[in-house]
C-alpha positions in Angstrom: -73.6 102.0 -58.8 -72.3 101.6 -62.3 -70.6 98.3 -61.6 -73.7 96.9 -59.8 -76.0 97.8 -62.7 -73.5 96.3 -65.2 -73.4 93.0 -63.3 -77.2 93.0 -63.4 -77.1 93.3 -67.2 -78.4 96.9 -67.2 -75.5 98.4 -69.2 -77.4 101.5 -70.4 -78.1 102.4 -66.8 -74.5 101.5 -65.8 -73.2 103.9 -68.4 -75.5 106.6 -67.2 -73.9 106.3 -63.7 -70.4 106.1 -65.2 -71.0 109.3 -67.2 -72.3 111.1 -64.0 -69.1 110.0 -62.2 -66.9 111.3 -64.9 -68.8 114.6 -65.3 -68.6 115.1 -61.5 -65.0 114.1 -61.3 -65.9 111.4 -58.8 -62.9 109.8 -57.2 -63.7 106.3 -58.5 -63.7 107.6 -62.1 -60.0 108.2 -61.6 -59.6 104.4 -61.7 -61.6 103.7 -64.9 -58.4 103.0 -66.9 -56.8 100.6 -64.5 -59.1 99.0 -61.9 -60.1 95.5 -62.9 -63.5 96.1 -61.4 -64.2 98.1 -64.6 -63.2 95.2 -66.9 -66.9 94.5 -67.5 -67.1 97.8 -69.4 -64.0 97.5 -71.6 -65.5 95.7 -74.5 -68.3 98.3 -74.8 -67.5 101.1 -77.4 -68.9 103.7 -74.9 -66.2 103.0 -72.4 -63.0 104.3 -74.2 -64.4 107.8 -74.7 -65.3 108.1 -71.0 -61.8 107.0 -70.0 -60.3 109.6 -72.4 -62.7 112.3 -71.1 -61.2 111.6 -67.7 -57.7 112.2 -69.1 -56.4 108.6 -69.5 -55.9 106.1 -72.2 -58.0 102.9 -72.1 -56.3 99.7 -71.3 -57.2 96.6 -73.3 -58.8 93.6 -71.7 -56.2 91.1 -70.4 -55.7 88.2 -72.9 -56.7 84.7 -71.6 -53.8 82.4 -71.3 
């Protein structure tokens, strides 16, 4: 749900869903740090704390070549 809301431009709602997933230890939240589907969130300052809360270190966005 978070990814869908993010692509619709509703980032606040998307982060509400991400936070729910992290708090409930949802299986997809295990992939926050590595899955490219979450790249849309990486530039937002709210994302890194969620990744750390799940026990991972955030990965930077890939640099354009």
